[in-house]
Backbone bond lengths (Angstrom), bond angles and torsions (degrees), N, CA, C in turn:
res aa  C-N    CA-C-N  psi(-1)  N-CA   C-N-CA  omega(-1)  CA-C   N-CA-C  phi
1 M - - - 1.460 - - 1.522 110.15 -
2 K 1.311 116.83 133.17 1.465 121.21 174.77 1.525 108.25 -101.51
3 T 1.324 116.03 126.82 1.459 120.66 -179.92 1.518 110.15 -82.55
4 A 1.328 116.42 125.93 1.465 121.09 177.58 1.524 109.46 -83.26
5 L 1.323 115.82 135.87 1.471 121.76 174.79 1.517 107.20 -109.95
6 R 1.334 115.87 115.71 1.458 121.10 -175.51 1.517 110.35 -124.40
7 A 1.319 115.70 149.18 1.462 120.32 172.72 1.528 109.31 -65.38
8 A 1.322 115.47 149.88 1.468 120.21 -178.49 1.523 109.79 -85.62
9 D 1.346 115.94 50.30 1.449 120.77 173.81 1.529 108.98 -96.88
10 R 1.327 117.06 -177.13 1.467 119.45 -175.50 1.521 111.67 -59.65
11 S 1.331 117.33 -41.34 1.454 120.55 179.85 1.526 111.75 -62.69
12 G 1.331 115.85 -44.26 1.462 119.67 179.26 1.515 112.39 -65.06
13 V 1.334 116.35 -41.99 1.466 119.98 -179.76 1.529 110.53 -65.02
14 L 1.334 116.99 -40.20 1.465 119.47 178.07 1.529 111.09 -63.22
15 E 1.331 116.82 -39.34 1.469 120.06 178.21 1.530 110.79 -65.34
16 A 1.339 116.66 -43.22 1.466 119.94 178.70 1.529 111.15 -64.50
17 A 1.331 116.90 -37.99 1.467 120.75 177.96 1.525 110.67 -64.02
18 R 1.338 116.95 -40.22 1.467 120.65 177.46 1.520 110.83 -62.13
19 I 1.321 116.26 -41.94 1.466 120.79 179.06 1.515 110.56 -62.33
20 I 1.331 117.33 -43.45 1.464 120.30 179.72 1.524 110.39 -64.35
21 R 1.321 118.08 -44.03 1.471 120.57 178.73 1.529 111.71 -60.26
22 N 1.343 116.23 -29.30 1.461 120.79 -178.57 1.525 113.05 -92.28
23 G 1.336 116.55 11.89 1.461 120.23 174.33 1.512 115.26 90.26
24 G 1.357 117.73 12.45 1.450 120.46 179.37 1.516 113.12 -93.04
25 L 1.329 115.37 -176.00 1.460 122.49 -178.99 1.525 109.86 -116.55
26 A 1.324 116.47 133.33 1.456 122.21 179.96 1.520 109.75 -130.19
27 A 1.333 116.90 128.49 1.466 121.35 173.23 1.526 108.64 -92.28
28 F 1.320 115.65 140.30 1.460 120.13 -173.89 1.526 110.38 -148.79
29 P 1.342 116.43 154.12 1.460 119.16 -179.18 1.523 111.61 -79.10
30 T 1.318 115.74 146.19 1.459 121.90 166.07 1.532 106.68 -128.74
31 E 1.315 117.12 178.79 1.457 119.37 177.83 1.529 111.87 -71.33
32 T 1.337 117.19 -17.53 1.465 121.07 -178.01 1.520 110.14 -94.58
33 V 1.335 118.00 -77.30 1.462 124.21 175.76 1.527 107.74 -138.70
34 Y 1.319 117.04 172.91 1.465 120.09 175.55 1.528 109.53 -72.06
35 G 1.343 115.31 136.59 1.449 121.08 179.46 1.521 111.24 -105.39
36 L 1.343 115.35 156.13 1.464 122.40 176.08 1.523 107.47 -111.51
37 G 1.342 116.20 105.74 1.452 121.18 -167.75 1.513 114.73 -101.43
38 A 1.339 114.56 145.06 1.459 123.40 173.47 1.517 108.45 -143.61
39 D 1.331 116.05 153.97 1.462 122.65 177.43 1.525 109.21 -59.01
40 A 1.333 116.51 118.61 1.461 120.74 -176.52 1.519 112.48 -64.50
41 A 1.326 117.39 -21.12 1.466 120.65 -179.08 1.523 112.80 -89.50
42 N 1.327 117.75 -0.97 1.459 122.28 -175.86 1.522 109.52 -110.40
43 E 1.324 117.21 103.57 1.462 121.32 -175.86 1.524 111.90 -60.31
44 T 1.325 117.27 -40.96 1.464 120.19 -179.65 1.516 111.30 -63.70
45 A 1.342 116.64 -42.85 1.459 120.50 -179.80 1.524 111.07 -64.71
46 V 1.327 117.09 -42.61 1.463 120.59 178.72 1.521 109.90 -64.20
47 G 1.327 117.08 -37.67 1.458 120.22 176.70 1.515 112.83 -61.13
48 K 1.337 116.96 -32.19 1.461 120.80 177.62 1.529 111.24 -62.17
49 I 1.335 116.63 -35.48 1.467 119.65 178.01 1.522 109.90 -56.75
50 Y 1.325 116.32 -49.75 1.464 120.56 -178.93 1.522 111.05 -61.05
51 T 1.329 116.94 -41.22 1.462 120.99 -178.17 1.519 111.44 -67.30
52 V 1.336 116.77 -49.25 1.464 121.63 -176.59 1.523 111.25 -63.43
53 K 1.324 117.49 -40.36 1.457 121.15 -178.12 1.533 112.93 -81.86
54 G 1.347 117.32 -17.83 1.456 119.55 -170.17 1.514 110.49 67.53
55 R 1.322 115.62 40.27 1.464 121.94 -172.33 1.527 110.54 -88.75
56 P 1.331 118.66 133.92 1.468 120.33 177.33 1.523 111.01 -59.24
57 P 1.332 118.05 140.77 1.468 120.45 -174.28 1.520 114.43 -68.44
58 D 1.341 118.57 -17.26 1.463 119.56 179.04 1.526 112.48 -93.99
59 N 1.340 116.68 13.09 1.461 121.07 179.01 1.527 108.15 -101.56
60 P 1.339 118.77 107.53 1.466 121.03 -173.72 1.521 112.09 -68.67
61 L 1.329 115.29 160.52 1.460 122.63 178.63 1.527 110.07 -102.18
62 I 1.331 115.79 164.56 1.461 121.28 176.44 1.522 108.57 -102.06
63 L 1.323 115.75 128.39 1.456 122.12 177.09 1.524 108.70 -85.04
64 H 1.330 116.98 124.22 1.459 122.31 179.33 1.528 109.14 -100.17
65 I 1.330 115.62 131.19 1.462 121.52 -176.04 1.526 109.25 -126.95
66 C 1.341 116.34 166.42 1.473 120.13 177.94 1.519 111.96 -121.99
67 D 1.344 117.28 2.50 1.460 121.24 -179.24 1.520 108.60 -149.33
68 V 1.339 117.00 138.34 1.467 120.98 -177.12 1.526 111.87 -60.86
69 S 1.316 117.55 -29.38 1.471 119.79 179.04 1.517 111.60 -59.61
70 Q 1.341 117.13 -28.70 1.467 120.28 178.38 1.530 110.85 -68.62
71 F 1.337 116.01 -31.80 1.468 119.54 175.87 1.522 110.45 -64.03
72 Y 1.313 116.59 -50.09 1.462 119.33 -177.50 1.524 111.95 -71.39
73 G 1.338 117.34 -20.55 1.452 120.10 175.50 1.515 113.13 -72.24
74 C 1.351 116.69 -17.95 1.470 121.31 -178.01 1.524 113.32 -107.25
75 T 1.341 117.84 -13.80 1.460 120.36 -170.34 1.527 111.40 -121.11
76 E 1.338 114.69 165.64 1.458 120.42 176.08 1.518 109.45 -147.98
77 Q 1.323 115.38 161.74 1.472 122.99 176.90 1.526 111.81 55.20
78 T 1.326 117.57 38.83 1.462 119.55 177.66 1.530 109.25 -78.91
79 P 1.333 117.12 133.83 1.470 120.05 -178.67 1.530 111.45 -69.99
80 D 1.323 115.50 163.03 1.463 120.76 -177.74 1.525 112.17 -58.25
81 Y 1.341 116.46 -38.73 1.458 118.57 -177.08 1.531 111.42 -64.95
82 C 1.310 117.97 -23.07 1.459 121.02 179.71 1.528 110.35 -64.33
83 G 1.315 116.83 -46.50 1.448 120.27 179.49 1.510 112.03 -60.51
84 A 1.333 116.43 -41.69 1.463 120.17 178.60 1.525 111.32 -63.95
85 L 1.332 115.87 -38.25 1.461 120.50 -177.59 1.528 111.94 -68.41
86 I 1.323 116.86 -49.59 1.461 118.03 -176.78 1.527 111.51 -71.06
87 S 1.326 116.55 -29.76 1.464 118.71 175.93 1.522 111.16 -63.86
88 A 1.330 115.86 -33.42 1.457 120.59 -176.92 1.528 112.79 -84.15
89 V 1.328 117.59 -29.64 1.464 120.86 -169.78 1.530 113.24 -107.99
90 W 1.314 118.22 -34.32 1.471 119.77 -177.64 1.517 111.81 -81.22
91 P 1.319 118.48 145.25 1.465 125.55 -7.05 1.527 110.84 -71.86
92 G 1.344 115.43 143.49 1.451 120.90 -177.36 1.507 111.97 172.33
93 P 1.338 117.38 179.79 1.467 122.35 -172.71 1.529 113.88 -82.25
94 L 1.331 115.92 55.56 1.461 122.05 178.52 1.523 109.31 -130.32
95 T 1.325 116.17 124.87 1.467 122.47 173.94 1.518 108.78 -103.63
96 V 1.328 116.10 132.72 1.459 122.23 -178.46 1.530 108.79 -110.78
97 V 1.321 116.53 125.98 1.467 122.43 176.45 1.523 107.79 -101.20
98 A 1.331 116.24 115.60 1.463 121.88 -176.11 1.521 110.13 -131.41
99 L 1.326 115.54 162.84 1.464 119.65 174.82 1.525 109.30 -62.38
100 K 1.320 116.79 134.06 1.464 119.77 -177.55 1.521 110.76 -96.14
101 K 1.313 115.21 155.36 1.452 120.79 173.66 1.526 109.88 -70.89
102 N 1.318 116.61 150.81 1.459 120.29 -179.98 1.524 112.17 -61.26
103 S 1.317 116.36 -23.95 1.465 120.30 -178.79 1.522 113.26 -74.33
104 V 1.341 117.83 -13.27 1.467 121.22 -179.77 1.526 108.89 -78.54
105 P 1.329 118.53 122.85 1.467 120.94 -179.36 1.521 111.89 -60.68
106 A 1.325 115.74 155.76 1.467 120.67 -174.77 1.522 113.71 -87.33
107 W 1.347 118.35 -6.32 1.460 118.04 -168.49 1.522 114.39 -71.48
108 G 1.319 119.82 -15.51 1.462 119.89 174.97 1.509 113.30 -106.52
109 T 1.336 116.40 -3.07 1.466 120.43 -174.28 1.523 113.11 -110.67
110 A 1.336 116.89 7.49 1.465 122.13 179.08 1.531 111.71 56.76
111 G 1.328 116.67 30.68 1.456 120.88 177.18 1.508 114.92 76.00
112 L 1.329 117.60 8.75 1.461 121.47 -179.22 1.527 110.86 -80.78
113 P 1.338 118.07 157.69 1.463 120.93 174.92 1.519 112.50 -78.40
114 T 1.319 117.01 -0.45 1.468 122.32 -178.70 1.526 110.17 -115.08
115 I 1.338 114.57 164.02 1.460 121.45 175.80 1.520 108.66 -136.53
116 A 1.338 116.39 140.01 1.463 122.64 179.79 1.527 108.35 -98.48
117 I 1.343 116.50 126.91 1.469 121.36 -173.92 1.523 109.72 -135.73
118 R 1.341 115.51 141.63 1.463 118.33 170.54 1.525 110.66 -146.81
119 M 1.336 114.65 156.20 1.458 122.31 175.71 1.526 107.59 -115.26
120 P 1.340 117.65 104.98 1.467 119.78 -176.11 1.525 112.12 -68.35
121 S 1.319 115.73 151.37 1.465 119.93 176.88 1.520 111.50 -87.25
122 N 1.328 117.44 -16.49 1.452 120.50 178.63 1.528 110.51 -64.22
123 E 1.330 117.05 125.43 1.463 120.94 -174.16 1.524 111.95 -64.57
124 T 1.332 118.00 -38.74 1.464 120.68 178.33 1.514 110.85 -59.24
125 A 1.329 116.69 -44.09 1.457 120.48 -179.61 1.522 111.36 -61.91
126 R 1.324 117.07 -45.14 1.467 119.52 -178.55 1.531 111.47 -68.13
127 L 1.343 117.43 -38.13 1.458 120.03 177.13 1.526 111.00 -64.22
128 L 1.311 116.93 -38.77 1.463 120.02 178.71 1.526 111.19 -60.84
129 I 1.327 116.59 -43.95 1.467 120.38 178.18 1.526 110.33 -64.35
130 E 1.328 115.95 -42.33 1.466 119.96 179.81 1.522 111.28 -63.51
131 Y 1.339 117.26 -47.20 1.461 120.55 -177.97 1.532 111.71 -69.71
132 A 1.322 117.29 -32.59 1.463 120.50 177.99 1.528 111.67 -71.57
133 Q 1.328 115.88 -18.59 1.473 122.74 178.56 1.526 111.76 60.50
134 T 1.333 115.34 35.93 1.459 120.76 178.03 1.521 108.87 -162.50
135 P 1.319 118.32 143.51 1.466 118.75 168.01 1.527 109.69 -59.09
136 I 1.307 116.31 153.94 1.460 122.14 -173.64 1.524 109.46 -124.37
137 Y 1.337 116.46 126.33 1.461 119.08 168.13 1.522 107.47 -77.71
138 A 1.336 116.61 132.47 1.461 118.93 -175.40 1.526 111.47 -153.28
139 P 1.337 118.20 99.56 1.459 120.54 166.25 1.528 109.23 -80.32
140 S 1.311 117.74 -177.33 1.461 120.18 176.95 1.529 109.79 -65.50
141 A 1.329 115.55 145.40 1.463 121.62 -172.44 1.527 110.89 -88.71
142 N 1.325 115.58 65.02 1.457 122.01 -179.74 1.520 109.13 -145.23
143 V 1.304 117.11 170.36 1.459 121.30 170.03 1.528 107.95 -70.80
144 S 1.315 117.01 134.83 1.464 120.75 -176.62 1.526 111.07 -54.58
145 G 1.332 114.08 135.23 1.449 120.92 179.59 1.513 114.16 94.90
146 R 1.329 118.47 -19.61 1.462 122.59 -179.56 1.533 110.37 -82.91
147 P 1.346 117.20 163.33 1.467 118.55 174.56 1.520 111.10 -58.05
148 S 1.303 116.63 137.99 1.454 120.60 -178.28 1.530 110.30 -64.02
149 P 1.345 117.58 148.05 1.460 120.73 -176.82 1.522 112.10 -84.65
150 T 1.309 116.25 131.35 1.463 120.93 177.32 1.524 111.41 -115.63
151 S 1.336 117.27 9.46 1.465 122.42 174.71 1.521 107.85 -149.30
152 A 1.320 115.77 162.28 1.463 120.25 177.47 1.529 110.98 -63.00
153 R 1.330 117.48 -33.42 1.465 121.00 178.57 1.521 111.27 -61.27
154 H 1.331 116.89 -38.87 1.461 119.96 178.04 1.533 111.00 -62.93
155 V 1.335 116.28 -39.55 1.467 119.79 178.47 1.522 109.90 -63.35
156 L 1.321 116.74 -43.94 1.465 120.62 178.40 1.521 111.29 -58.92
157 Q 1.327 117.26 -39.49 1.463 120.80 -179.28 1.527 111.47 -57.37
158 D 1.325 116.40 -38.00 1.469 120.33 -174.73 1.524 113.28 -95.32
159 L 1.335 117.94 -36.02 1.461 120.15 -164.65 1.527 114.12 -123.44
160 D 1.315 118.83 8.67 1.463 120.00 179.53 1.528 109.91 -59.05
161 G 1.339 115.66 129.18 1.454 121.29 -179.24 1.511 114.34 85.26
162 K 1.331 117.03 -4.02 1.464 120.95 -177.86 1.527 113.00 -108.96
163 I 1.343 116.82 -18.06 1.466 121.00 -179.10 1.528 108.46 -128.77
164 D 1.324 116.65 171.08 1.457 120.36 -171.42 1.518 114.13 -83.56
165 I 1.330 117.77 -41.33 1.461 120.10 -172.42 1.522 110.38 -154.12
166 I 1.336 114.98 148.64 1.465 122.35 173.16 1.524 107.50 -125.45
167 L 1.314 116.85 125.57 1.458 121.84 174.48 1.527 108.43 -91.53
168 D 1.324 115.90 120.37 1.460 120.71 -178.02 1.529 109.38 -91.81
169 G 1.316 115.40 104.29 1.455 121.11 178.91 1.509 112.84 -109.40
170 G 1.345 117.10 18.22 1.452 120.56 -179.02 1.520 111.97 80.62
171 P 1.321 117.96 -174.12 1.466 121.62 -178.88 1.520 112.36 -68.48
172 C 1.318 116.05 147.00 1.466 121.34 178.94 1.522 110.23 -75.16
173 A 1.314 116.24 142.70 1.462 121.29 -174.77 1.524 112.20 -69.89
174 C 1.330 117.69 -44.80 1.466 121.01 -177.11 1.520 111.42 -83.15
175 G 1.329 116.78 -50.31 1.452 120.60 178.57 1.510 115.04 83.44
176 L 1.306 118.67 -4.86 1.463 123.64 173.99 1.519 108.46 -125.57
177 E 1.325 116.02 147.84 1.458 119.81 -179.82 1.530 111.03 -62.55
178 S 1.331 114.25 163.14 1.463 121.06 -175.54 1.524 112.75 -62.66
179 T 1.316 115.20 151.76 1.460 120.77 164.93 1.530 108.10 -63.40
180 V 1.330 116.45 137.61 1.469 120.49 176.96 1.521 108.51 -114.93
181 I 1.336 116.03 126.03 1.457 120.69 -179.85 1.526 109.55 -125.86
182 D 1.326 115.90 130.99 1.458 122.95 -178.96 1.533 109.14 -92.01
183 V 1.340 116.69 120.90 1.465 121.16 179.54 1.530 110.79 -114.09
184 S 1.332 116.78 21.28 1.462 119.57 -177.01 1.527 112.76 -82.08
185 G 1.332 117.34 -4.40 1.458 121.29 178.73 1.517 111.51 -120.01
186 D 1.315 115.38 -172.86 1.462 120.31 -178.69 1.524 112.17 -66.59
187 L 1.327 116.14 -31.87 1.453 121.27 -179.86 1.522 109.41 -119.74
188 P 1.323 117.51 144.42 1.462 119.64 177.68 1.523 111.10 -72.78
189 R 1.334 116.02 147.31 1.461 121.56 177.84 1.528 109.29 -129.71
190 V 1.308 117.18 132.52 1.454 121.10 174.95 1.525 108.26 -81.79
191 L 1.319 116.56 118.53 1.460 121.79 178.64 1.523 111.75 -93.09
192 R 1.328 116.38 -27.67 1.464 120.52 178.07 1.518 107.96 -148.49
193 P 1.340 119.16 124.68 1.465 120.20 179.64 1.528 111.14 -73.60
194 G 1.319 115.60 155.05 1.459 121.41 179.71 1.507 110.40 -160.83
195 F 1.323 117.03 -154.54 1.463 121.79 -177.14 1.526 112.45 -72.80
196 I 1.326 117.90 -23.10 1.469 120.18 172.47 1.528 106.79 -87.58
197 T 1.315 116.83 107.07 1.458 122.05 -171.94 1.530 111.85 -90.07
198 A 1.336 115.26 169.41 1.463 120.78 177.76 1.528 111.12 -59.83
199 D 1.324 117.21 -37.36 1.463 120.49 178.36 1.528 111.04 -64.15
200 M 1.331 116.82 -39.56 1.465 120.02 177.49 1.520 110.92 -64.91
201 I 1.324 116.46 -41.34 1.470 120.61 179.35 1.526 109.88 -64.38
202 Y 1.333 116.42 -40.91 1.461 120.14 176.72 1.529 110.82 -58.63
203 A 1.335 115.33 -42.10 1.467 119.47 -178.94 1.527 111.70 -64.26
204 K 1.339 117.04 -27.14 1.459 120.28 -176.88 1.532 112.76 -87.88
205 I 1.363 117.12 -36.51 1.473 118.69 -172.48 1.518 114.01 -120.29
206 G 1.324 117.84 -5.10 1.454 120.46 172.46 1.510 115.76 89.34
207 F 1.332 118.48 2.33 1.464 120.04 173.18 1.525 109.23 -153.55
208 Y 1.343 114.00 158.82 1.459 119.56 -175.56 1.522 110.79 -83.87
209 P 1.335 117.69 141.69 1.456 120.07 173.97 1.526 110.99 -74.32
210 E 1.313 115.87 155.16 1.456 120.75 172.15 1.526 108.99 -80.25
211 T 1.338 115.70 169.55 1.460 120.48 177.67 1.509 108.63 -111.61
212 E 1.309 116.00 129.10 1.464 122.22 -178.00 1.517 109.69 -91.90
213 H 1.337 116.36 136.88 1.455 120.75 173.87 1.523 108.82 -98.11
214 P 1.344 117.85 139.47 1.453 121.45 -172.65 1.519 113.82 -75.02
215 L 1.322 116.71 75.49 1.456 122.17 177.11 1.520 108.88 -105.41
216 G 1.332 116.27 137.65 1.453 119.97 176.69 1.513 111.95 73.77
217 K 1.329 115.24 -154.41 1.458 121.33 -175.71 1.522 109.77 -71.27
218 P 1.351 118.36 128.04 1.467 120.05 -175.52 1.518 112.21 -69.15
219 K 1.341 115.68 137.16 1.465 120.85 176.15 1.513 111.73 -85.93
220 S 1.315 117.05 -14.70 1.457 119.87 -176.98 1.515 109.37 -149.17
221 P 1.341 117.34 157.99 1.462 119.64 174.53 1.518 111.29 -59.79
222 G 1.333 115.36 150.67 1.462 120.38 174.57 1.506 115.08 84.69
223 M 1.352 118.45 8.60 1.457 120.07 -176.53 1.524 113.24 -98.75
224 K 1.334 118.19 -34.48 1.455 120.22 -167.18 1.512 113.67 -114.00
225 Y 1.310 117.81 -42.31 1.452 121.34 -169.53 1.520 111.70 -94.12
226 A 1.351 115.06 159.21 1.453 120.83 173.21 1.521 108.78 -61.20
227 H 1.308 115.50 135.41 1.463 120.14 -174.77 1.525 110.82 -135.59
228 Y 1.325 114.78 159.59 1.467 122.89 163.30 1.522 114.03 67.12
229 A 1.330 118.63 15.38 1.461 120.80 -169.49 1.523 112.73 -81.24
230 P 1.339 117.25 129.98 1.461 120.18 169.33 1.529 109.29 -73.80
231 K 1.323 117.07 174.26 1.464 120.35 -179.32 1.525 111.73 -71.52
232 A 1.334 116.61 -33.00 1.463 120.98 179.02 1.521 110.95 -79.57
233 E 1.329 116.15 155.94 1.464 120.87 175.00 1.525 109.59 -70.42
234 L 1.317 115.91 126.98 1.466 121.99 -176.39 1.523 110.04 -110.20
235 T 1.326 116.05 134.77 1.457 122.62 173.80 1.524 108.48 -126.41
236 V 1.326 116.46 132.92 1.458 121.80 178.30 1.521 108.69 -96.21
237 I 1.321 116.31 130.17 1.467 122.75 176.91 1.518 107.36 -109.67
238 N 1.311 116.06 115.55 1.463 122.29 -171.36 1.524 109.91 -111.44
239 G 1.313 116.33 123.41 1.456 120.18 178.06 1.516 109.97 166.89
240 S 1.328 116.73 -168.20 1.462 120.43 177.91 1.521 108.54 -62.81
241 P 1.337 117.80 155.09 1.460 119.46 -179.58 1.527 113.34 -53.24
242 E 1.308 117.59 -44.77 1.457 120.98 -176.47 1.525 111.21 -66.14
243 R 1.345 116.75 -45.01 1.469 119.57 -177.99 1.522 111.41 -70.14
244 A 1.327 115.89 -38.45 1.462 118.84 178.34 1.523 110.27 -63.08
245 A 1.320 116.84 -46.57 1.464 120.26 -179.54 1.525 111.29 -63.69
246 A 1.332 117.22 -39.39 1.469 120.30 179.90 1.519 111.18 -62.37
247 L 1.335 117.19 -43.81 1.460 119.70 -179.38 1.533 111.02 -69.33
248 I 1.326 116.10 -39.64 1.466 118.43 178.45 1.525 110.26 -62.38
249 N 1.327 117.52 -43.76 1.467 120.09 178.28 1.526 111.24 -62.99
250 E 1.311 116.21 -38.99 1.462 120.09 179.26 1.534 111.08 -63.21
251 R 1.338 116.02 -47.50 1.464 119.88 -178.08 1.530 111.34 -71.41
252 A 1.335 117.05 -40.53 1.458 119.44 -179.76 1.524 111.47 -65.49
253 G 1.333 116.54 -31.39 1.465 120.74 -177.17 1.506 114.40 -65.91
254 V 1.328 117.42 -21.60 1.471 120.11 -179.78 1.525 112.13 -105.64
255 E 1.320 116.85 0.94 1.468 119.70 178.35 1.527 110.17 -76.41
256 E 1.312 116.03 136.86 1.454 120.71 175.39 1.527 111.48 -93.22
257 K 1.332 116.70 -9.31 1.457 121.68 179.73 1.525 109.78 -96.07
258 R 1.345 115.65 169.56 1.455 121.15 179.34 1.527 109.57 -72.55
259 V 1.336 116.24 128.75 1.462 121.98 -172.60 1.525 110.35 -109.99
260 G 1.329 115.56 135.74 1.444 122.41 169.58 1.516 109.78 -112.29
261 I 1.328 117.07 144.34 1.468 121.77 -178.41 1.519 109.05 -129.77
262 L 1.323 116.26 127.47 1.462 121.66 174.29 1.518 107.38 -99.13
263 A 1.325 115.50 103.06 1.462 122.72 -174.27 1.519 110.19 -100.91
264 T 1.319 115.85 -174.41 1.463 123.00 176.36 1.524 109.04 -132.18
265 D 1.328 116.10 173.27 1.468 119.82 177.51 1.522 111.35 -53.12
266 Q 1.333 115.45 -37.53 1.460 120.57 -173.74 1.533 112.76 -72.34
267 T 1.335 118.23 -17.90 1.475 120.56 -172.68 1.519 114.01 -126.97
268 I 1.318 118.68 -4.03 1.458 120.66 -170.43 1.525 112.23 -56.50
269 D 1.319 117.74 -32.28 1.467 120.82 -178.47 1.528 112.91 -85.50
270 M 1.328 117.42 0.81 1.459 121.08 179.39 1.529 112.61 -89.62
271 Y 1.344 117.05 -2.29 1.459 120.72 -176.30 1.521 110.67 -115.42
272 D 1.322 115.67 148.26 1.463 122.80 -179.96 1.532 108.51 -87.05
273 K 1.319 115.82 102.79 1.468 120.07 -176.45 1.528 112.62 -73.74
274 S 1.319 117.10 -11.30 1.467 119.28 174.96 1.530 111.61 -79.63
275 K 1.321 116.37 -18.55 1.467 121.11 -180.00 1.528 112.45 -101.69
276 Y 1.344 116.54 -34.17 1.463 120.92 -172.03 1.532 109.92 -125.16
277 F 1.323 115.42 155.53 1.468 120.10 173.01 1.519 107.40 -88.35
278 V 1.337 116.66 106.93 1.457 122.35 -171.55 1.526 109.64 -110.98
279 L 1.324 116.02 129.15 1.459 122.36 175.44 1.519 109.46 -118.14
280 N 1.322 115.91 145.26 1.464 121.48 179.49 1.524 108.99 -102.23
281 A 1.337 117.21 115.05 1.462 121.37 179.77 1.513 112.36 -78.28
282 G 1.349 118.13 -18.42 1.450 121.10 -179.95 1.511 112.79 125.01
283 D 1.309 115.66 -170.12 1.463 123.34 -177.76 1.526 109.51 -74.80
284 R 1.323 116.96 129.63 1.469 121.53 179.74 1.525 112.62 -57.41
285 S 1.330 116.48 -28.24 1.464 119.75 -178.50 1.528 112.18 -80.93
286 N 1.330 117.09 -4.97 1.459 121.85 -178.21 1.521 109.40 -117.30
287 A 1.338 115.74 79.66 1.466 120.42 -177.19 1.521 111.64 -63.24
288 E 1.338 117.01 -30.54 1.460 120.10 179.04 1.524 111.09 -62.39
289 L 1.320 116.72 -42.16 1.465 121.25 179.13 1.525 110.59 -66.58
290 I 1.330 116.96 -44.30 1.468 120.08 179.56 1.523 110.12 -62.97
291 G 1.333 116.61 -40.22 1.461 119.64 177.44 1.514 112.22 -61.77
292 A 1.333 116.28 -40.68 1.462 120.29 -179.56 1.525 111.80 -66.47
293 N 1.333 117.10 -28.27 1.465 121.38 -177.53 1.523 113.97 -92.48
294 L 1.327 118.16 -15.04 1.465 121.34 -164.93 1.529 113.46 -60.74
295 F 1.324 118.43 -56.21 1.462 120.11 -173.28 1.524 111.34 -67.40
296 A 1.334 117.07 -36.31 1.463 119.33 176.42 1.522 110.52 -62.81
297 A 1.331 117.38 -37.22 1.461 120.85 178.22 1.528 111.14 -65.68
298 L 1.328 116.93 -43.65 1.462 119.70 179.79 1.524 110.82 -61.57
299 R 1.324 116.63 -38.72 1.463 119.26 177.76 1.529 111.19 -71.69
300 A 1.331 118.21 -31.57 1.461 120.50 176.78 1.527 111.04 -64.60
301 F 1.327 117.19 -35.75 1.468 120.02 174.95 1.525 110.19 -62.21
302 D 1.320 116.84 -40.61 1.467 120.19 176.20 1.520 110.39 -60.38
303 D 1.338 116.11 -44.38 1.467 120.22 -178.56 1.531 111.57 -60.30
304 K 1.322 116.79 -33.01 1.465 121.25 -178.87 1.530 112.75 -86.31
305 G 1.322 117.09 -6.09 1.456 120.41 176.04 1.515 114.86 69.48
306 V 1.333 117.73 31.59 1.466 119.18 177.99 1.534 109.64 -71.36
307 D 1.318 115.43 157.21 1.466 121.21 -178.62 1.521 112.71 -102.89
308 I 1.322 115.51 -30.27 1.463 122.37 -177.10 1.521 107.78 -132.35
309 I 1.338 117.36 136.29 1.461 121.83 176.09 1.523 109.10 -123.66
310 Y 1.322 115.38 132.51 1.459 121.35 169.58 1.523 107.52 -113.53
311 A 1.318 116.87 127.13 1.459 121.78 -178.45 1.521 109.52 -121.60
312 E 1.322 116.50 132.78 1.458 120.32 175.21 1.526 110.03 -74.07
313 G 1.324 116.28 136.62 1.450 120.67 172.91 1.518 110.73 -81.91
314 I 1.331 115.97 166.09 1.465 121.23 176.08 1.531 108.23 -129.01
315 A 1.315 116.33 176.41 1.462 120.86 -178.61 1.532 110.36 -59.45
316 D 1.316 115.89 129.89 1.470 122.75 -176.31 1.527 109.46 -87.70
317 A 1.325 115.60 68.77 1.467 121.41 -179.16 1.515 108.53 -150.81
318 G 1.341 117.33 148.09 1.447 121.10 -179.03 1.521 111.14 58.57
319 V 1.331 117.24 -135.43 1.461 120.79 177.26 1.526 110.63 -64.54
320 G 1.331 116.94 -24.20 1.463 120.25 175.14 1.513 112.50 -57.92
321 S 1.336 117.82 -30.00 1.469 120.67 176.57 1.522 110.69 -63.90
322 A 1.333 116.50 -38.48 1.463 120.35 177.60 1.524 110.66 -67.56
323 V 1.333 117.02 -42.24 1.462 120.73 178.23 1.521 110.39 -60.82
324 M 1.332 116.69 -46.96 1.464 119.73 -178.30 1.529 111.66 -68.65
325 D 1.318 117.38 -33.94 1.463 120.26 175.01 1.523 110.42 -57.71
326 R 1.357 116.91 -46.96 1.468 120.39 -179.00 1.524 111.01 -68.57
327 L 1.339 117.28 -40.92 1.456 119.70 -179.72 1.526 111.91 -63.80
328 K 1.321 117.01 -43.88 1.466 120.28 -178.90 1.526 110.98 -63.97
329 K 1.337 116.82 -39.15 1.458 119.71 178.66 1.526 111.10 -70.55
330 A 1.332 116.53 -38.21 1.459 119.77 176.97 1.522 111.21 -63.72
331 A 1.330 116.18 -30.55 1.463 121.54 -180.00 1.520 112.86 -87.05
332 G 1.315 117.46 -2.97 1.467 119.94 -176.80 1.511 111.82 62.38
333 G 1.342 116.60 29.31 1.459 120.55 178.14 1.525 114.61 87.88
334 R 1.344 118.32 2.05 1.462 120.29 179.34 1.536 108.70 -78.92
335 V 1.324 116.52 94.24 1.463 122.70 -179.45 1.521 108.41 -129.19
336 I 1.319 116.09 129.61 1.472 121.69 178.44 1.524 107.97 -114.56
337 E 1.324 116.12 125.98 1.456 122.07 177.47 1.538 109.01 -94.89
338 V 1.330 115.25 130.31 1.470 118.88 178.90 1.519 109.59 -126.85
């Protein structure tokens, strides 16, 4: 199979919609990361997603919709705060996990009584769903476990020849996957942090969500399995800029392998760029910018063939919590506090 790369214009979106209606797979941009879409009503097509990505069968998919009525057509017993939340945030980078109707097939929900749904704010994504005339199941368009794709080039790196079409809509604005919130109980629970923070949710519904720990079968992507990992071994160094940079320089100085360093504005000049491959993730005070750059940076380290990566941590608050969540998972839990 040869994967077609098309511009995300009307012609390209119509072609991708035709492919989805015919049971194929189409990668498309969203405001978070690129998604790999299939007709949610086609069991065979949804099964292809799992096969192409190498995705574990108990890892549920996110249903992408273009109209709120599609959410209520799939769910039941949603609490009052759910309506207030989605009215305030959708379309946007928020996935809602709700109890599903019995009529919803199990092949995208990993056999769970819940379904994960979001309405993307990216216009290309919503037009694709509209033109396909069906909700679309769409995880990130990468091989499972790899850094999520934030450009069409990243999708090609992982899935060229394995899917039918990629719509190139340029770099994703957010660069981190959606916040996932579970509304299947009396109180909302954040299953995965993202650009929609707990403070934002409080502002919309009047109380803070709880935080879910990934025990047992995952209710949403990104809860149980190793994710976002570059090919090189990654270690996160967490502390003040000066102390983090000092420890990274100390450890990198004794490495015999090729070292990559993910620095920040505050430390970029503290590293010897003639010895190490150094990337600047951005200003530590701007977690949104660092989040938007993170996955592209991890893939850039792969492109340079580094063997060891040291990444500076940032404050674990607000969007910084989402950044640190992805970094810790990419590192397989290798975090050093200084």
